[in-house]
Structure formats: C-alpha cells, structure tokens
C-alpha positions as CSV (number, residue, x, y, z in Angstrom):
1,M,-2.7,-50.9,-55.6
2,T,0.6,-51.3,-53.6
3,T,-0.1,-51.7,-49.7
4,A,2.0,-49.4,-47.8
5,P,4.5,-50.8,-45.0
6,T,3.1,-49.6,-41.6
7,S,6.7,-50.9,-39.9
8,S,10.3,-50.1,-40.1
9,T,11.1,-53.9,-40.9
10,E,8.8,-53.6,-43.9
11,L,10.6,-50.6,-45.0
12,D,14.0,-52.0,-44.8
13,D,12.6,-55.1,-46.7
14,L,11.6,-52.2,-49.3
15,L,15.1,-50.5,-49.4
16,A,16.7,-54.0,-49.6
17,R,14.7,-55.0,-52.5
18,A,14.9,-51.7,-53.9
19,E,19.0,-52.9,-54.6
20,R,17.6,-55.5,-57.8
21,L,15.6,-52.9,-59.1
22,T,16.4,-50.3,-62.1
23,P,17.9,-47.4,-60.4
24,A,14.1,-45.2,-61.9
25,E,12.0,-47.9,-60.2
26,A,14.7,-47.6,-56.9
27,N,14.4,-44.3,-56.7
28,L,10.6,-44.1,-56.8
29,L,10.4,-47.1,-54.0
30,R,13.1,-44.5,-52.0
31,A,11.0,-41.3,-52.8
32,E,7.8,-43.5,-51.6
33,V,9.6,-44.8,-48.4
34,A,10.7,-41.5,-47.9
35,S,7.2,-39.8,-48.1
36,I,5.8,-42.8,-46.0
37,R,8.3,-42.3,-42.8
38,Q,8.0,-38.1,-43.5
39,A,3.7,-38.7,-43.1
40,A,4.3,-40.9,-39.7
41,T,6.4,-38.3,-38.5
42,E,3.9,-35.5,-38.8
43,A,1.6,-37.9,-37.6
44,R,3.0,-38.3,-34.4
45,A,3.4,-34.3,-33.8
46,R,-0.4,-34.3,-34.6
47,V,-0.9,-36.3,-31.8
48,V,1.3,-34.9,-29.7
49,D,-0.3,-31.8,-30.6
50,L,-3.7,-32.9,-29.6
51,E,-2.7,-34.7,-26.7
52,G,-1.8,-31.1,-25.4
53,E,-4.8,-29.3,-27.0
54,K,-6.6,-31.9,-24.4
55,E,-4.8,-30.7,-21.5
56,R,-5.7,-27.1,-22.1
57,A,-9.4,-28.1,-22.7
58,I,-9.3,-29.9,-19.7
59,R,-7.6,-27.5,-17.4
60,W,-9.9,-24.7,-19.3
61,A,-12.4,-26.8,-18.2
62,V,-11.8,-26.8,-14.6
63,H,-10.9,-23.2,-14.5
64,L,-14.8,-22.6,-16.2
65,E,-16.2,-25.1,-12.9
66,G,-14.1,-23.3,-10.4
67,D,-15.2,-19.4,-12.2
68,H,-19.1,-21.0,-11.6
69,R,-18.4,-22.0,-8.3
70,R,-17.1,-18.8,-7.4
71,Q,-20.1,-16.6,-9.6
72,E,-22.6,-18.5,-7.1
73,N,-20.6,-18.0,-3.9
74,R,-20.8,-14.2,-4.6
75,A,-24.4,-14.6,-5.7
76,D,-25.2,-16.4,-2.5
77,E,-23.4,-13.5,-0.5
78,A,-25.6,-10.9,-2.3
79,R,-28.9,-12.8,-1.5
80,E,-27.6,-13.3,2.1
81,Q,-26.9,-9.5,2.6
82,A,-30.6,-8.5,0.3
83,R,-32.1,-10.6,2.9
84,V,-30.5,-8.9,5.8
85,A,-31.5,-5.5,4.0
86,T,-34.5,-6.3,3.6
87,V,-35.4,-7.7,7.6
88,A,-33.7,-4.1,8.4
89,A,-35.9,-2.3,6.2
90,L,-38.9,-3.8,7.9
91,N,-37.6,-3.0,11.4
92,L,-37.3,0.5,10.1
93,Q,-40.3,0.5,9.1
94,Q,-42.1,-0.5,12.1
95,Q,-40.5,2.1,14.2
96,T,-43.0,4.2,15.1
97,P,-42.3,8.3,15.3
98,D,-42.6,8.9,19.0
99,K,-40.0,6.2,19.7
100,A,-37.7,8.1,17.7
101,H,-38.7,11.2,19.4
102,R,-38.0,9.5,22.4
103,T,-34.8,8.5,21.4
104,L,-33.5,12.2,20.1
105,D,-34.8,13.5,23.8
106,R,-32.4,10.6,25.5
107,I,-29.9,11.7,23.2
108,R,-30.3,15.5,24.1
109,Q,-30.0,14.9,27.9
110,A,-27.2,12.4,27.7
111,T,-24.1,13.3,29.7
112,S,-21.7,10.7,28.6
113,W,-21.2,8.5,25.4
114,S,-22.5,5.4,27.2
115,A,-25.5,7.0,27.0
116,V,-25.7,7.9,23.9
117,W,-25.1,4.7,22.2
118,I,-27.4,2.6,24.9
119,A,-30.0,5.2,23.6
120,L,-29.4,4.2,19.8
121,G,-29.1,0.9,20.7
122,Q,-32.4,0.4,22.1
123,Y,-33.6,2.3,18.8
124,Y,-32.1,0.1,16.6
125,G,-33.0,-2.7,18.8
126,L,-29.5,-3.6,20.1
127,S,-29.4,-4.6,24.0
128,A,-28.1,-2.3,26.7
129,E,-24.9,-4.8,27.1
130,Q,-24.7,-4.5,23.0
131,A,-24.9,-0.7,23.4
132,G,-22.6,-0.4,26.7
133,T,-19.8,-2.7,24.6
134,E,-20.4,-0.6,21.4
135,A,-19.8,2.6,23.6
136,R,-16.5,1.7,25.3
137,S,-15.2,0.5,22.1
138,R,-16.0,4.0,20.8
139,R,-14.4,5.9,23.4
140,I,-11.3,3.7,23.4
141,G,-11.1,4.5,20.2
142,V,-11.3,8.2,20.6
143,E,-8.8,8.1,23.5
144,I,-6.2,6.1,21.7
145,R,-6.5,8.4,19.1
146,A,-6.3,11.6,20.9
147,E,-3.0,10.1,22.8
148,R,-1.4,9.4,19.6
149,T,-2.5,13.0,18.5
150,E,-0.5,14.2,21.7
151,K,2.6,12.4,21.6
152,K,2.5,13.5,17.5
153,L,2.0,17.1,19.1
154,R,4.9,17.1,21.7
155,A,7.6,15.3,19.4
156,L,6.6,18.2,16.8
157,V,7.0,20.9,19.3
158,A,10.0,19.3,20.8
159,E,11.7,19.3,17.5
160,L,10.7,23.2,17.0
161,E,12.3,24.1,20.4
162,T,15.4,22.1,19.3
163,S,15.4,23.8,16.1
164,L,14.9,27.4,18.2
165,R,18.0,27.0,20.1
166,D,19.9,26.0,17.6
167,R,19.2,29.1,15.6
168,I,19.6,31.6,18.4
169,A,22.9,29.7,19.1
170,D,24.2,29.9,15.8
171,A,22.9,33.6,15.8
172,I,24.7,34.4,19.1
173,R,27.7,32.7,17.8
174,A,27.7,35.2,14.5
175,A,26.5,37.8,16.4
176,T,29.7,37.9,18.9
177,C,32.4,36.6,16.9
178,P,33.5,36.3,13.3
179,G,35.4,33.3,13.8
180,E,38.8,34.6,12.1
181,C,40.8,34.5,15.8
182,E,42.6,31.5,17.1
183,G,40.5,30.9,19.9
184,A,37.4,30.2,17.9
185,A,37.2,26.6,18.4
186,Y,36.2,27.2,22.3
187,C,33.3,29.4,21.8
188,E,31.7,27.9,23.7
189,H,33.8,28.7,26.5
190,G,34.6,32.7,26.1
191,R,32.8,36.1,26.2
192,F,33.4,37.3,22.6
193,Q,32.5,40.9,21.3
194,P,29.1,40.9,19.0
195,T,30.4,41.4,15.6
196,V,29.2,44.7,13.5
197,W,29.6,44.6,9.5
198,D,31.5,47.5,7.7
199,D,30.6,49.1,4.1
200,N,33.3,46.5,3.0
201,G,31.5,43.1,4.4
202,Q,34.4,43.2,6.8
203,P,33.7,42.6,10.2
204,V,34.4,45.3,13.2
205,E,34.5,44.3,16.6
206,V,33.0,46.9,19.1
207,G,31.9,46.0,22.7
208,I,28.6,45.3,24.1
209,S,27.3,46.5,27.4
210,G,24.5,48.3,28.9
211,P,21.5,46.9,30.4
212,P,19.8,43.1,29.4
213,D,16.9,44.7,26.9
214,R,19.8,46.0,24.8
215,I,22.0,43.0,25.3
216,A,18.6,41.3,24.2
217,A,17.8,43.2,21.4
218,I,21.4,42.8,19.8
219,H,20.8,38.8,19.7
220,A,17.4,39.0,18.2
221,D,18.5,41.6,15.8
222,A,21.0,39.2,15.1
223,L,18.6,36.1,15.2
224,A,16.1,38.2,12.9
225,K,19.0,38.9,9.7
226,E,19.7,34.8,10.6
227,T,16.5,34.0,9.9
228,L,15.6,36.2,6.9
C-alpha cells in the first residue's frame, strides 16, 4: 500500500515521477493527487465550519448564562414583592375595626385634603409628616391639572369667539354688498345696502333703515342663512 503524500513538495515529486510512467499509470497518479488535494481542501473548509460552530456555541452559552441571571434577578424581585405584600397584609390584619371607624370619622370631619391624607396616613402607618407631604403632592397635582384645563378652555373660547366674529363679518358683508361694484375692495370703509336675491338668483339692492332691532334682525337672518 502506498502512503499518501502529506505535503505539496511530495505531491510535486509524485507528479514529476509521473512523467516517467506509462500514460495509464500517470493518469492514475494524477487522479490520486487531485483526489488528495480535494480532500485537503474539504478538510480545511470543515475546520473553518467547526470553528464557526464553536464560536456560535460560545455565544449561545453566554446568552443562556445572561438569561439565567436575568431570570434569577426577576425571581429575586418577585420574592421581595411577595415579602412586602405579606408584611402589608399582616399589618392590615392587625388593624382593629375601632381604628378603621375612627379614621372614617376623622375623614368625614375633615375640612381639607391635608386632613384627609393625614387621617389615611395614620391609618396605614405613615407619619404626620409623610401624610402631609402626600397631601401637598396631591393638591399640587390637582392644581396643575386644573390650571391646564383652564388654559385649554380659555384657548377654545378665544378660538370660538374669533371664528364667530369672522363668520358674522362674512355674513354682514354678504348681506350688505353683492361684491360686484368697483368699490368692493373697500367694503370695510363704506356703507353698503343689504342684498336681497330675486327668483332668478340675481342680487337686488334695497335701502336699509329703521330701528336698530330691525337692522340686527336682518343681519341675524343673514348669519343664520350663512351658517346653515
């Protein structure tokens, strides 16, 4: 049995000797050399694949370790929350009905949010200072929300007033001027007649006179028509 060459030099020597062999022997030798080179190439590729698998395995192990630590942290947090809840439940069990009734009486008699929160704080084991801080925080929050709501309402009212004034102005212009004269661009400076429309849809100009109520009624009618 012939030992397979293991280096490029040995392969080259085999190829050089192949020149002294018969054509059939040379072809067999060349085929064997090509097969050996192909096997070496595949072996190197397999080594690269194995290295890649090794890196992926390492990364996956690191990921699993980190996930395990995160699960342990979540478990610790859950245990702490359970402990706090248990302590709170035990404290509530120790509260007597008489104390609860006294707290309710103080809440009913309270005249401010501070007094309410102080009573509740004492019931749940807070100091007067802690309860007062909570009361001030709640009061400030309510005041901030009320101020924001008031600003929004004022802005909405201003927007509605502006829109209404614009619509009234448009309605009065439509009621007093058809916009077909040469001075239409100066409507805000002149006195014009109200417009009355005939059956053919053409404007007919008439004079407007009479008491203020009559003039206001004409303008209101024009505004109502424009709105509808």
